[in-house]
Structure formats: structure tokens, C-alpha cells
mmCIF entry with sequence, helices, sheets and N, C-alpha, C, O atoms, coordinates in Angstrom:
data_MODEL
# 
_entry.id   MODEL 
# 
_entity.id                         1 
_entity.type                       polymer 
_entity.pdbx_number_of_molecules   1 
# 
_entity_poly.entity_id                      1 
_entity_poly.type                           'polypeptide(L)' 
_entity_poly.nstd_linkage                   no 
_entity_poly.nstd_monomer                   no 
_entity_poly.pdbx_seq_one_letter_code       MAKLPKFEVTKRANGEFQFNLTASNGETILSSEGYKAKDSCLNGIESVRKNSHF 
_entity_poly.pdbx_seq_one_letter_code_can   MAKLPKFEVTKRANGEFQFNLTASNGETILSSEGYKAKDSCLNGIESVRKNSHF 
_entity_poly.pdbx_strand_id                 A 
# 
loop_
_entity_poly_seq.entity_id 
_entity_poly_seq.num 
_entity_poly_seq.mon_id 
_entity_poly_seq.hetero 
1 1  MET n 
1 2  ALA n 
1 3  LYS n 
1 4  LEU n 
1 5  PRO n 
1 6  LYS n 
1 7  PHE n 
1 8  GLU n 
1 9  VAL n 
1 10 THR n 
1 11 LYS n 
1 12 ARG n 
1 13 ALA n 
1 14 ASN n 
1 15 GLY n 
1 16 GLU n 
1 17 PHE n 
1 18 GLN n 
1 19 PHE n 
1 20 ASN n 
1 21 LEU n 
1 22 THR n 
1 23 ALA n 
1 24 SER n 
1 25 ASN n 
1 26 GLY n 
1 27 GLU n 
1 28 THR n 
1 29 ILE n 
1 30 LEU n 
1 31 SER n 
1 32 SER n 
1 33 GLU n 
1 34 GLY n 
1 35 TYR n 
1 36 LYS n 
1 37 ALA n 
1 38 LYS n 
1 39 ASP n 
1 40 SER n 
1 41 CYS n 
1 42 LEU n 
1 43 ASN n 
1 44 GLY n 
1 45 ILE n 
1 46 GLU n 
1 47 SER n 
1 48 VAL n 
1 49 ARG n 
1 50 LYS n 
1 51 ASN n 
1 52 SER n 
1 53 HIS n 
1 54 PHE n 
# 
_struct_asym.id          A 
_struct_asym.entity_id   1 
# 
_struct_conf.conf_type_id            HELX_P 
_struct_conf.id                      HELX_P1 
_struct_conf.pdbx_PDB_helix_id       AA1 
_struct_conf.beg_label_comp_id       LYS 
_struct_conf.beg_label_asym_id       A 
_struct_conf.beg_label_seq_id        38 
_struct_conf.pdbx_beg_PDB_ins_code   ? 
_struct_conf.end_label_comp_id       LYS 
_struct_conf.end_label_asym_id       A 
_struct_conf.end_label_seq_id        50 
_struct_conf.pdbx_end_PDB_ins_code   ? 
_struct_conf.beg_auth_comp_id        LYS 
_struct_conf.beg_auth_asym_id        A 
_struct_conf.beg_auth_seq_id         38 
_struct_conf.end_auth_comp_id        LYS 
_struct_conf.end_auth_asym_id        A 
_struct_conf.end_auth_seq_id         50 
_struct_conf.pdbx_PDB_helix_class    1 
_struct_conf.details                 ? 
_struct_conf.pdbx_PDB_helix_length   13 
# 
_struct_conf_type.id          HELX_P 
_struct_conf_type.criteria    ? 
_struct_conf_type.reference   ? 
# 
_struct_sheet.id               AA1 
_struct_sheet.type             ? 
_struct_sheet.number_strands   3 
_struct_sheet.details          ? 
# 
loop_
_struct_sheet_order.sheet_id 
_struct_sheet_order.range_id_1 
_struct_sheet_order.range_id_2 
_struct_sheet_order.offset 
_struct_sheet_order.sense 
AA1 1 2 ? anti-parallel 
AA1 2 3 ? anti-parallel 
# 
loop_
_struct_sheet_range.sheet_id 
_struct_sheet_range.id 
_struct_sheet_range.beg_label_comp_id 
_struct_sheet_range.beg_label_asym_id 
_struct_sheet_range.beg_label_seq_id 
_struct_sheet_range.pdbx_beg_PDB_ins_code 
_struct_sheet_range.end_label_comp_id 
_struct_sheet_range.end_label_asym_id 
_struct_sheet_range.end_label_seq_id 
_struct_sheet_range.pdbx_end_PDB_ins_code 
_struct_sheet_range.beg_auth_comp_id 
_struct_sheet_range.beg_auth_asym_id 
_struct_sheet_range.beg_auth_seq_id 
_struct_sheet_range.end_auth_comp_id 
_struct_sheet_range.end_auth_asym_id 
_struct_sheet_range.end_auth_seq_id 
AA1 1 LYS A 6  ? LYS A 11 ? LYS A 6  LYS A 11 
AA1 2 PHE A 17 ? THR A 22 ? PHE A 17 THR A 22 
AA1 3 THR A 28 ? SER A 31 ? THR A 28 SER A 31 
# 
loop_
_atom_site.group_PDB 
_atom_site.id 
_atom_site.type_symbol 
_atom_site.label_atom_id 
_atom_site.label_alt_id 
_atom_site.label_comp_id 
_atom_site.label_asym_id 
_atom_site.label_entity_id 
_atom_site.label_seq_id 
_atom_site.pdbx_PDB_ins_code 
_atom_site.Cartn_x 
_atom_site.Cartn_y 
_atom_site.Cartn_z 
_atom_site.occupancy 
_atom_site.B_iso_or_equiv 
_atom_site.pdbx_formal_charge 
_atom_site.auth_seq_id 
_atom_site.auth_comp_id 
_atom_site.auth_asym_id 
_atom_site.auth_atom_id 
_atom_site.pdbx_PDB_model_num 
ATOM 1   N N  . MET A 1 1  ? 80.928 141.916 -127.105 1.00 0.00 ? 1  MET A N  1 
ATOM 2   C CA . MET A 1 1  ? 79.676 141.445 -127.593 1.00 0.00 ? 1  MET A CA 1 
ATOM 3   C C  . MET A 1 1  ? 79.709 139.901 -127.693 1.00 0.00 ? 1  MET A C  1 
ATOM 4   O O  . MET A 1 1  ? 80.643 139.331 -128.258 1.00 0.00 ? 1  MET A O  1 
ATOM 5   N N  . ALA A 1 2  ? 78.693 139.246 -127.144 1.00 0.00 ? 2  ALA A N  1 
ATOM 6   C CA . ALA A 1 2  ? 78.646 137.774 -127.160 1.00 0.00 ? 2  ALA A CA 1 
ATOM 7   C C  . ALA A 1 2  ? 78.333 137.279 -128.565 1.00 0.00 ? 2  ALA A C  1 
ATOM 8   O O  . ALA A 1 2  ? 77.517 137.860 -129.280 1.00 0.00 ? 2  ALA A O  1 
ATOM 9   N N  . LYS A 1 3  ? 78.988 136.212 -128.938 1.00 0.00 ? 3  LYS A N  1 
ATOM 10  C CA . LYS A 1 3  ? 78.744 135.572 -130.185 1.00 0.00 ? 3  LYS A CA 1 
ATOM 11  C C  . LYS A 1 3  ? 77.541 134.622 -130.097 1.00 0.00 ? 3  LYS A C  1 
ATOM 12  O O  . LYS A 1 3  ? 77.495 133.789 -129.192 1.00 0.00 ? 3  LYS A O  1 
ATOM 13  N N  . LEU A 1 4  ? 76.592 134.723 -130.987 1.00 0.00 ? 4  LEU A N  1 
ATOM 14  C CA . LEU A 1 4  ? 75.408 133.919 -130.926 1.00 0.00 ? 4  LEU A CA 1 
ATOM 15  C C  . LEU A 1 4  ? 75.636 132.556 -131.576 1.00 0.00 ? 4  LEU A C  1 
ATOM 16  O O  . LEU A 1 4  ? 76.507 132.407 -132.432 1.00 0.00 ? 4  LEU A O  1 
ATOM 17  N N  . PRO A 1 5  ? 74.847 131.564 -131.162 1.00 0.00 ? 5  PRO A N  1 
ATOM 18  C CA . PRO A 1 5  ? 74.911 130.259 -131.839 1.00 0.00 ? 5  PRO A CA 1 
ATOM 19  C C  . PRO A 1 5  ? 74.559 130.464 -133.322 1.00 0.00 ? 5  PRO A C  1 
ATOM 20  O O  . PRO A 1 5  ? 73.815 131.379 -133.674 1.00 0.00 ? 5  PRO A O  1 
ATOM 21  N N  . LYS A 1 6  ? 75.103 129.603 -134.171 1.00 0.00 ? 6  LYS A N  1 
ATOM 22  C CA . LYS A 1 6  ? 74.799 129.745 -135.598 1.00 0.00 ? 6  LYS A CA 1 
ATOM 23  C C  . LYS A 1 6  ? 74.531 128.395 -136.236 1.00 0.00 ? 6  LYS A C  1 
ATOM 24  O O  . LYS A 1 6  ? 75.021 127.360 -135.784 1.00 0.00 ? 6  LYS A O  1 
ATOM 25  N N  . PHE A 1 7  ? 73.736 128.435 -137.301 1.00 0.00 ? 7  PHE A N  1 
ATOM 26  C CA . PHE A 1 7  ? 73.395 127.250 -138.076 1.00 0.00 ? 7  PHE A CA 1 
ATOM 27  C C  . PHE A 1 7  ? 74.333 127.224 -139.301 1.00 0.00 ? 7  PHE A C  1 
ATOM 28  O O  . PHE A 1 7  ? 74.602 128.248 -139.929 1.00 0.00 ? 7  PHE A O  1 
ATOM 29  N N  . GLU A 1 8  ? 74.814 126.012 -139.608 1.00 0.00 ? 8  GLU A N  1 
ATOM 30  C CA . GLU A 1 8  ? 75.625 125.810 -140.791 1.00 0.00 ? 8  GLU A CA 1 
ATOM 31  C C  . GLU A 1 8  ? 75.101 124.614 -141.565 1.00 0.00 ? 8  GLU A C  1 
ATOM 32  O O  . GLU A 1 8  ? 74.826 123.565 -140.982 1.00 0.00 ? 8  GLU A O  1 
ATOM 33  N N  . VAL A 1 9  ? 74.961 124.768 -142.892 1.00 0.00 ? 9  VAL A N  1 
ATOM 34  C CA . VAL A 1 9  ? 74.486 123.695 -143.758 1.00 0.00 ? 9  VAL A CA 1 
ATOM 35  C C  . VAL A 1 9  ? 75.730 123.079 -144.371 1.00 0.00 ? 9  VAL A C  1 
ATOM 36  O O  . VAL A 1 9  ? 76.618 123.785 -144.849 1.00 0.00 ? 9  VAL A O  1 
ATOM 37  N N  . THR A 1 10 ? 75.783 121.766 -144.351 1.00 0.00 ? 10 THR A N  1 
ATOM 38  C CA . THR A 1 10 ? 76.880 121.049 -144.984 1.00 0.00 ? 10 THR A CA 1 
ATOM 39  C C  . THR A 1 10 ? 76.313 119.924 -145.864 1.00 0.00 ? 10 THR A C  1 
ATOM 40  O O  . THR A 1 10 ? 75.150 119.545 -145.725 1.00 0.00 ? 10 THR A O  1 
ATOM 41  N N  . LYS A 1 11 ? 77.120 119.415 -146.738 1.00 0.00 ? 11 LYS A N  1 
ATOM 42  C CA . LYS A 1 11 ? 76.744 118.307 -147.617 1.00 0.00 ? 11 LYS A CA 1 
ATOM 43  C C  . LYS A 1 11 ? 77.534 117.077 -147.224 1.00 0.00 ? 11 LYS A C  1 
ATOM 44  O O  . LYS A 1 11 ? 78.762 117.117 -147.147 1.00 0.00 ? 11 LYS A O  1 
ATOM 45  N N  . ARG A 1 12 ? 76.839 115.998 -146.978 1.00 0.00 ? 12 ARG A N  1 
ATOM 46  C CA . ARG A 1 12 ? 77.466 114.738 -146.597 1.00 0.00 ? 12 ARG A CA 1 
ATOM 47  C C  . ARG A 1 12 ? 78.112 114.073 -147.828 1.00 0.00 ? 12 ARG A C  1 
ATOM 48  O O  . ARG A 1 12 ? 77.854 114.471 -148.964 1.00 0.00 ? 12 ARG A O  1 
ATOM 49  N N  . ALA A 1 13 ? 78.934 113.078 -147.589 1.00 0.00 ? 13 ALA A N  1 
ATOM 50  C CA . ALA A 1 13 ? 79.570 112.333 -148.678 1.00 0.00 ? 13 ALA A CA 1 
ATOM 51  C C  . ALA A 1 13 ? 78.538 111.623 -149.560 1.00 0.00 ? 13 ALA A C  1 
ATOM 52  O O  . ALA A 1 13 ? 78.787 111.393 -150.743 1.00 0.00 ? 13 ALA A O  1 
ATOM 53  N N  . ASN A 1 14 ? 77.395 111.281 -148.992 1.00 0.00 ? 14 ASN A N  1 
ATOM 54  C CA . ASN A 1 14 ? 76.352 110.586 -149.769 1.00 0.00 ? 14 ASN A CA 1 
ATOM 55  C C  . ASN A 1 14 ? 75.468 111.554 -150.536 1.00 0.00 ? 14 ASN A C  1 
ATOM 56  O O  . ASN A 1 14 ? 74.508 111.125 -151.175 1.00 0.00 ? 14 ASN A O  1 
ATOM 57  N N  . GLY A 1 15 ? 75.765 112.850 -150.493 1.00 0.00 ? 15 GLY A N  1 
ATOM 58  C CA . GLY A 1 15 ? 75.012 113.858 -151.243 1.00 0.00 ? 15 GLY A CA 1 
ATOM 59  C C  . GLY A 1 15 ? 73.866 114.494 -150.457 1.00 0.00 ? 15 GLY A C  1 
ATOM 60  O O  . GLY A 1 15 ? 73.242 115.434 -150.948 1.00 0.00 ? 15 GLY A O  1 
ATOM 61  N N  . GLU A 1 16 ? 73.583 114.021 -149.291 1.00 0.00 ? 16 GLU A N  1 
ATOM 62  C CA . GLU A 1 16 ? 72.480 114.595 -148.468 1.00 0.00 ? 16 GLU A CA 1 
ATOM 63  C C  . GLU A 1 16 ? 73.017 115.846 -147.769 1.00 0.00 ? 16 GLU A C  1 
ATOM 64  O O  . GLU A 1 16 ? 74.208 115.987 -147.492 1.00 0.00 ? 16 GLU A O  1 
ATOM 65  N N  . PHE A 1 17 ? 72.069 116.739 -147.502 1.00 0.00 ? 17 PHE A N  1 
ATOM 66  C CA . PHE A 1 17 ? 72.388 117.967 -146.744 1.00 0.00 ? 17 PHE A CA 1 
ATOM 67  C C  . PHE A 1 17 ? 72.042 117.753 -145.276 1.00 0.00 ? 17 PHE A C  1 
ATOM 68  O O  . PHE A 1 17 ? 71.146 116.980 -144.937 1.00 0.00 ? 17 PHE A O  1 
ATOM 69  N N  . GLN A 1 18 ? 72.765 118.448 -144.422 1.00 0.00 ? 18 GLN A N  1 
ATOM 70  C CA . GLN A 1 18 ? 72.441 118.419 -142.980 1.00 0.00 ? 18 GLN A CA 1 
ATOM 71  C C  . GLN A 1 18 ? 72.794 119.799 -142.431 1.00 0.00 ? 18 GLN A C  1 
ATOM 72  O O  . GLN A 1 18 ? 73.559 120.558 -143.026 1.00 0.00 ? 18 GLN A O  1 
ATOM 73  N N  . PHE A 1 19 ? 72.210 120.088 -141.285 1.00 0.00 ? 19 PHE A N  1 
ATOM 74  C CA . PHE A 1 19 ? 72.621 121.339 -140.631 1.00 0.00 ? 19 PHE A CA 1 
ATOM 75  C C  . PHE A 1 19 ? 73.125 121.025 -139.223 1.00 0.00 ? 19 PHE A C  1 
ATOM 76  O O  . PHE A 1 19 ? 72.705 120.069 -138.571 1.00 0.00 ? 19 PHE A O  1 
ATOM 77  N N  . ASN A 1 20 ? 74.037 121.877 -138.799 1.00 0.00 ? 20 ASN A N  1 
ATOM 78  C CA . ASN A 1 20 ? 74.572 121.817 -137.458 1.00 0.00 ? 20 ASN A CA 1 
ATOM 79  C C  . ASN A 1 20 ? 74.287 123.156 -136.807 1.00 0.00 ? 20 ASN A C  1 
ATOM 80  O O  . ASN A 1 20 ? 74.299 124.201 -137.457 1.00 0.00 ? 20 ASN A O  1 
ATOM 81  N N  . LEU A 1 21 ? 74.030 123.100 -135.501 1.00 0.00 ? 21 LEU A N  1 
ATOM 82  C CA . LEU A 1 21 ? 73.892 124.293 -134.673 1.00 0.00 ? 21 LEU A CA 1 
ATOM 83  C C  . LEU A 1 21 ? 75.135 124.355 -133.818 1.00 0.00 ? 21 LEU A C  1 
ATOM 84  O O  . LEU A 1 21 ? 75.394 123.450 -133.025 1.00 0.00 ? 21 LEU A O  1 
ATOM 85  N N  . THR A 1 22 ? 75.901 125.408 -133.971 1.00 0.00 ? 22 THR A N  1 
ATOM 86  C CA . THR A 1 22 ? 77.173 125.549 -133.268 1.00 0.00 ? 22 THR A CA 1 
ATOM 87  C C  . THR A 1 22 ? 77.051 126.634 -132.204 1.00 0.00 ? 22 THR A C  1 
ATOM 88  O O  . THR A 1 22 ? 76.595 127.745 -132.477 1.00 0.00 ? 22 THR A O  1 
ATOM 89  N N  . ALA A 1 23 ? 77.464 126.293 -131.000 1.00 0.00 ? 23 ALA A N  1 
ATOM 90  C CA . ALA A 1 23 ? 77.411 127.231 -129.886 1.00 0.00 ? 23 ALA A CA 1 
ATOM 91  C C  . ALA A 1 23 ? 78.457 128.313 -130.032 1.00 0.00 ? 23 ALA A C  1 
ATOM 92  O O  . ALA A 1 23 ? 79.365 128.188 -130.853 1.00 0.00 ? 23 ALA A O  1 
ATOM 93  N N  . SER A 1 24 ? 78.345 129.378 -129.246 1.00 0.00 ? 24 SER A N  1 
ATOM 94  C CA . SER A 1 24 ? 79.276 130.478 -129.349 1.00 0.00 ? 24 SER A CA 1 
ATOM 95  C C  . SER A 1 24 ? 80.733 130.069 -129.002 1.00 0.00 ? 24 SER A C  1 
ATOM 96  O O  . SER A 1 24 ? 81.677 130.770 -129.369 1.00 0.00 ? 24 SER A O  1 
ATOM 97  N N  . ASN A 1 25 ? 80.903 128.941 -128.300 1.00 0.00 ? 25 ASN A N  1 
ATOM 98  C CA . ASN A 1 25 ? 82.237 128.446 -127.977 1.00 0.00 ? 25 ASN A CA 1 
ATOM 99  C C  . ASN A 1 25 ? 82.791 127.502 -129.048 1.00 0.00 ? 25 ASN A C  1 
ATOM 100 O O  . ASN A 1 25 ? 83.876 126.940 -128.893 1.00 0.00 ? 25 ASN A O  1 
ATOM 101 N N  . GLY A 1 26 ? 82.028 127.336 -130.141 1.00 0.00 ? 26 GLY A N  1 
ATOM 102 C CA . GLY A 1 26 ? 82.458 126.475 -131.252 1.00 0.00 ? 26 GLY A CA 1 
ATOM 103 C C  . GLY A 1 26 ? 82.026 125.036 -131.163 1.00 0.00 ? 26 GLY A C  1 
ATOM 104 O O  . GLY A 1 26 ? 82.310 124.249 -132.065 1.00 0.00 ? 26 GLY A O  1 
ATOM 105 N N  . GLU A 1 27 ? 81.333 124.667 -130.077 1.00 0.00 ? 27 GLU A N  1 
ATOM 106 C CA . GLU A 1 27 ? 80.904 123.304 -129.899 1.00 0.00 ? 27 GLU A CA 1 
ATOM 107 C C  . GLU A 1 27 ? 79.596 123.045 -130.671 1.00 0.00 ? 27 GLU A C  1 
ATOM 108 O O  . GLU A 1 27 ? 78.663 123.844 -130.594 1.00 0.00 ? 27 GLU A O  1 
ATOM 109 N N  . THR A 1 28 ? 79.530 121.918 -131.420 1.00 0.00 ? 28 THR A N  1 
ATOM 110 C CA . THR A 1 28 ? 78.314 121.556 -132.098 1.00 0.00 ? 28 THR A CA 1 
ATOM 111 C C  . THR A 1 28 ? 77.316 121.020 -131.050 1.00 0.00 ? 28 THR A C  1 
ATOM 112 O O  . THR A 1 28 ? 77.599 120.068 -130.323 1.00 0.00 ? 28 THR A O  1 
ATOM 113 N N  . ILE A 1 29 ? 76.142 121.667 -131.003 1.00 0.00 ? 29 ILE A N  1 
ATOM 114 C CA . ILE A 1 29 ? 75.176 121.276 -130.006 1.00 0.00 ? 29 ILE A CA 1 
ATOM 115 C C  . ILE A 1 29 ? 73.953 120.595 -130.637 1.00 0.00 ? 29 ILE A C  1 
ATOM 116 O O  . ILE A 1 29 ? 73.089 120.084 -129.926 1.00 0.00 ? 29 ILE A O  1 
ATOM 117 N N  . LEU A 1 30 ? 73.886 120.592 -131.959 1.00 0.00 ? 30 LEU A N  1 
ATOM 118 C CA . LEU A 1 30 ? 72.778 119.917 -132.636 1.00 0.00 ? 30 LEU A CA 1 
ATOM 119 C C  . LEU A 1 30 ? 73.230 119.563 -134.061 1.00 0.00 ? 30 LEU A C  1 
ATOM 120 O O  . LEU A 1 30 ? 73.782 120.399 -134.776 1.00 0.00 ? 30 LEU A O  1 
ATOM 121 N N  . SER A 1 31 ? 72.985 118.317 -134.454 1.00 0.00 ? 31 SER A N  1 
ATOM 122 C CA . SER A 1 31 ? 73.168 117.888 -135.833 1.00 0.00 ? 31 SER A CA 1 
ATOM 123 C C  . SER A 1 31 ? 71.903 117.284 -136.341 1.00 0.00 ? 31 SER A C  1 
ATOM 124 O O  . SER A 1 31 ? 71.302 116.446 -135.668 1.00 0.00 ? 31 SER A O  1 
ATOM 125 N N  . SER A 1 32 ? 71.476 117.688 -137.520 1.00 0.00 ? 32 SER A N  1 
ATOM 126 C CA . SER A 1 32 ? 70.212 117.229 -138.082 1.00 0.00 ? 32 SER A CA 1 
ATOM 127 C C  . SER A 1 32 ? 70.346 115.870 -138.748 1.00 0.00 ? 32 SER A C  1 
ATOM 128 O O  . SER A 1 32 ? 71.437 115.322 -138.905 1.00 0.00 ? 32 SER A O  1 
ATOM 129 N N  . GLU A 1 33 ? 69.198 115.359 -139.128 1.00 0.00 ? 33 GLU A N  1 
ATOM 130 C CA . GLU A 1 33 ? 69.140 114.218 -140.013 1.00 0.00 ? 33 GLU A CA 1 
ATOM 131 C C  . GLU A 1 33 ? 69.619 114.635 -141.403 1.00 0.00 ? 33 GLU A C  1 
ATOM 132 O O  . GLU A 1 33 ? 69.857 115.819 -141.638 1.00 0.00 ? 33 GLU A O  1 
ATOM 133 N N  . GLY A 1 34 ? 69.766 113.680 -142.331 1.00 0.00 ? 34 GLY A N  1 
ATOM 134 C CA . GLY A 1 34 ? 70.131 113.999 -143.684 1.00 0.00 ? 34 GLY A CA 1 
ATOM 135 C C  . GLY A 1 34 ? 68.867 114.345 -144.505 1.00 0.00 ? 34 GLY A C  1 
ATOM 136 O O  . GLY A 1 34 ? 67.808 113.742 -144.333 1.00 0.00 ? 34 GLY A O  1 
ATOM 137 N N  . TYR A 1 35 ? 69.018 115.324 -145.388 1.00 0.00 ? 35 TYR A N  1 
ATOM 138 C CA . TYR A 1 35 ? 67.944 115.762 -146.250 1.00 0.00 ? 35 TYR A CA 1 
ATOM 139 C C  . TYR A 1 35 ? 68.393 115.627 -147.702 1.00 0.00 ? 35 TYR A C  1 
ATOM 140 O O  . TYR A 1 35 ? 69.521 115.995 -148.031 1.00 0.00 ? 35 TYR A O  1 
ATOM 141 N N  . LYS A 1 36 ? 67.534 115.108 -148.574 1.00 0.00 ? 36 LYS A N  1 
ATOM 142 C CA . LYS A 1 36 ? 67.892 114.964 -149.984 1.00 0.00 ? 36 LYS A CA 1 
ATOM 143 C C  . LYS A 1 36 ? 67.965 116.308 -150.690 1.00 0.00 ? 36 LYS A C  1 
ATOM 144 O O  . LYS A 1 36 ? 68.776 116.497 -151.596 1.00 0.00 ? 36 LYS A O  1 
ATOM 145 N N  . ALA A 1 37 ? 67.122 117.235 -150.277 1.00 0.00 ? 37 ALA A N  1 
ATOM 146 C CA . ALA A 1 37 ? 67.048 118.563 -150.923 1.00 0.00 ? 37 ALA A CA 1 
ATOM 147 C C  . ALA A 1 37 ? 67.503 119.659 -149.930 1.00 0.00 ? 37 ALA A C  1 
ATOM 148 O O  . ALA A 1 37 ? 67.182 119.614 -148.743 1.00 0.00 ? 37 ALA A O  1 
ATOM 149 N N  . LYS A 1 38 ? 68.243 120.619 -150.446 1.00 0.00 ? 38 LYS A N  1 
ATOM 150 C CA . LYS A 1 38 ? 68.739 121.705 -149.611 1.00 0.00 ? 38 LYS A CA 1 
ATOM 151 C C  . LYS A 1 38 ? 67.578 122.512 -149.029 1.00 0.00 ? 38 LYS A C  1 
ATOM 152 O O  . LYS A 1 38 ? 67.633 122.945 -147.877 1.00 0.00 ? 38 LYS A O  1 
ATOM 153 N N  . ASP A 1 39 ? 66.531 122.713 -149.825 1.00 0.00 ? 39 ASP A N  1 
ATOM 154 C CA . ASP A 1 39 ? 65.349 123.479 -149.341 1.00 0.00 ? 39 ASP A CA 1 
ATOM 155 C C  . ASP A 1 39 ? 64.726 122.776 -148.150 1.00 0.00 ? 39 ASP A C  1 
ATOM 156 O O  . ASP A 1 39 ? 64.262 123.453 -147.233 1.00 0.00 ? 39 ASP A O  1 
ATOM 157 N N  . SER A 1 40 ? 64.694 121.459 -148.120 1.00 0.00 ? 40 SER A N  1 
ATOM 158 C CA . SER A 1 40 ? 64.176 120.710 -146.968 1.00 0.00 ? 40 SER A CA 1 
ATOM 159 C C  . SER A 1 40 ? 65.074 120.931 -145.747 1.00 0.00 ? 40 SER A C  1 
ATOM 160 O O  . SER A 1 40 ? 64.588 121.057 -144.623 1.00 0.00 ? 40 SER A O  1 
ATOM 161 N N  . CYS A 1 41 ? 66.357 120.975 -145.978 1.00 0.00 ? 41 CYS A N  1 
ATOM 162 C CA . CYS A 1 41 ? 67.297 121.231 -144.861 1.00 0.00 ? 41 CYS A CA 1 
ATOM 163 C C  . CYS A 1 41 ? 67.062 122.637 -144.278 1.00 0.00 ? 41 CYS A C  1 
ATOM 164 O O  . CYS A 1 41 ? 67.064 122.810 -143.059 1.00 0.00 ? 41 CYS A O  1 
ATOM 165 N N  . LEU A 1 42 ? 66.862 123.624 -145.140 1.00 0.00 ? 42 LEU A N  1 
ATOM 166 C CA . LEU A 1 42 ? 66.585 124.986 -144.692 1.00 0.00 ? 42 LEU A CA 1 
ATOM 167 C C  . LEU A 1 42 ? 65.294 125.067 -143.947 1.00 0.00 ? 42 LEU A C  1 
ATOM 168 O O  . LEU A 1 42 ? 65.178 125.820 -142.980 1.00 0.00 ? 42 LEU A O  1 
ATOM 169 N N  . ASN A 1 43 ? 64.292 124.285 -144.388 1.00 0.00 ? 43 ASN A N  1 
ATOM 170 C CA . ASN A 1 43 ? 63.006 124.216 -143.653 1.00 0.00 ? 43 ASN A CA 1 
ATOM 171 C C  . ASN A 1 43 ? 63.214 123.646 -142.250 1.00 0.00 ? 43 ASN A C  1 
ATOM 172 O O  . ASN A 1 43 ? 62.571 124.084 -141.297 1.00 0.00 ? 43 ASN A O  1 
ATOM 173 N N  . GLY A 1 44 ? 64.100 122.684 -142.130 1.00 0.00 ? 44 GLY A N  1 
ATOM 174 C CA . GLY A 1 44 ? 64.431 122.112 -140.843 1.00 0.00 ? 44 GLY A CA 1 
ATOM 175 C C  . GLY A 1 44 ? 65.020 123.168 -139.916 1.00 0.00 ? 44 GLY A C  1 
ATOM 176 O O  . GLY A 1 44 ? 64.677 123.215 -138.735 1.00 0.00 ? 44 GLY A O  1 
ATOM 177 N N  . ILE A 1 45 ? 65.893 124.007 -140.435 1.00 0.00 ? 45 ILE A N  1 
ATOM 178 C CA . ILE A 1 45 ? 66.478 125.091 -139.633 1.00 0.00 ? 45 ILE A CA 1 
ATOM 179 C C  . ILE A 1 45 ? 65.374 126.029 -139.163 1.00 0.00 ? 45 ILE A C  1 
ATOM 180 O O  . ILE A 1 45 ? 65.341 126.403 -137.991 1.00 0.00 ? 45 ILE A O  1 
ATOM 181 N N  . GLU A 1 46 ? 64.464 126.417 -140.065 1.00 0.00 ? 46 GLU A N  1 
ATOM 182 C CA . GLU A 1 46 ? 63.365 127.318 -139.695 1.00 0.00 ? 46 GLU A CA 1 
ATOM 183 C C  . GLU A 1 46 ? 62.485 126.689 -138.615 1.00 0.00 ? 46 GLU A C  1 
ATOM 184 O O  . GLU A 1 46 ? 61.994 127.395 -137.734 1.00 0.00 ? 46 GLU A O  1 
ATOM 185 N N  . SER A 1 47 ? 62.283 125.395 -138.670 1.00 0.00 ? 47 SER A N  1 
ATOM 186 C CA . SER A 1 47 ? 61.465 124.712 -137.694 1.00 0.00 ? 47 SER A CA 1 
ATOM 187 C C  . SER A 1 47 ? 62.120 124.800 -136.305 1.00 0.00 ? 47 SER A C  1 
ATOM 188 O O  . SER A 1 47 ? 61.441 125.051 -135.310 1.00 0.00 ? 47 SER A O  1 
ATOM 189 N N  . VAL A 1 48 ? 63.461 124.588 -136.248 1.00 0.00 ? 48 VAL A N  1 
ATOM 190 C CA . VAL A 1 48 ? 64.167 124.723 -135.008 1.00 0.00 ? 48 VAL A CA 1 
ATOM 191 C C  . VAL A 1 48 ? 64.080 126.136 -134.479 1.00 0.00 ? 48 VAL A C  1 
ATOM 192 O O  . VAL A 1 48 ? 63.844 126.354 -133.291 1.00 0.00 ? 48 VAL A O  1 
ATOM 193 N N  . ARG A 1 49 ? 64.274 127.111 -135.382 1.00 0.00 ? 49 ARG A N  1 
ATOM 194 C CA . ARG A 1 49 ? 64.173 128.514 -134.936 1.00 0.00 ? 49 ARG A CA 1 
ATOM 195 C C  . ARG A 1 49 ? 62.802 128.881 -134.364 1.00 0.00 ? 49 ARG A C  1 
ATOM 196 O O  . ARG A 1 49 ? 62.703 129.582 -133.357 1.00 0.00 ? 49 ARG A O  1 
ATOM 197 N N  . LYS A 1 50 ? 61.764 128.401 -135.017 1.00 0.00 ? 50 LYS A N  1 
ATOM 198 C CA . LYS A 1 50 ? 60.400 128.709 -134.567 1.00 0.00 ? 50 LYS A CA 1 
ATOM 199 C C  . LYS A 1 50 ? 60.058 128.049 -133.255 1.00 0.00 ? 50 LYS A C  1 
ATOM 200 O O  . LYS A 1 50 ? 59.283 128.598 -132.472 1.00 0.00 ? 50 LYS A O  1 
ATOM 201 N N  . ASN A 1 51 ? 60.616 126.888 -132.998 1.00 0.00 ? 51 ASN A N  1 
ATOM 202 C CA . ASN A 1 51 ? 60.253 126.092 -131.813 1.00 0.00 ? 51 ASN A CA 1 
ATOM 203 C C  . ASN A 1 51 ? 61.281 126.155 -130.698 1.00 0.00 ? 51 ASN A C  1 
ATOM 204 O O  . ASN A 1 51 ? 61.203 125.388 -129.738 1.00 0.00 ? 51 ASN A O  1 
ATOM 205 N N  . SER A 1 52 ? 62.251 127.068 -130.814 1.00 0.00 ? 52 SER A N  1 
ATOM 206 C CA . SER A 1 52 ? 63.262 127.244 -129.779 1.00 0.00 ? 52 SER A CA 1 
ATOM 207 C C  . SER A 1 52 ? 63.564 128.745 -129.643 1.00 0.00 ? 52 SER A C  1 
ATOM 208 O O  . SER A 1 52 ? 62.874 129.567 -130.246 1.00 0.00 ? 52 SER A O  1 
ATOM 209 N N  . HIS A 1 53 ? 64.533 129.089 -128.897 1.00 0.00 ? 53 HIS A N  1 
ATOM 210 C CA . HIS A 1 53 ? 64.915 130.498 -128.729 1.00 0.00 ? 53 HIS A CA 1 
ATOM 211 C C  . HIS A 1 53 ? 66.142 130.891 -129.551 1.00 0.00 ? 53 HIS A C  1 
ATOM 212 O O  . HIS A 1 53 ? 66.746 131.928 -129.279 1.00 0.00 ? 53 HIS A O  1 
ATOM 213 N N  . PHE A 1 54 ? 66.532 130.082 -130.561 1.00 0.00 ? 54 PHE A N  1 
ATOM 214 C CA . PHE A 1 54 ? 67.693 130.412 -131.374 1.00 0.00 ? 54 PHE A CA 1 
ATOM 215 C C  . PHE A 1 54 ? 67.316 131.259 -132.551 1.00 0.00 ? 54 PHE A C  1 
ATOM 216 O O  . PHE A 1 54 ? 68.180 131.630 -133.346 1.00 0.00 ? 54 PHE A O  1 
# 
């Protein structure tokens, strides 16, 4: 079974949240801007999901 790309939320040293989209081979294919609130970061992920095929 093929492994699907996945989103991961991380916290930067400056306290901002960001998300990365990691391909099935482990390569990061997208890194977001920094978000002050985690909910805003999660909304960014939903926007990418809605506007792409991930």
C-alpha cells in the first residue's frame, strides 16, 4: 500500500506555528509561512487540502 503525503504542524523557535507537507518518500514538498495561532495554521492546511488533491 502506498504511503500518502502528510501534513505536520511544528512550532518555530520564535513561537510561530508552521506546517510542512511531506511526500511519501519523506521529502518536504511544502513549508508554510509562520502563524501566530495554531488554529490559523490548521486553517492553512485546510485551504491547501481544499485547493489541491492532497
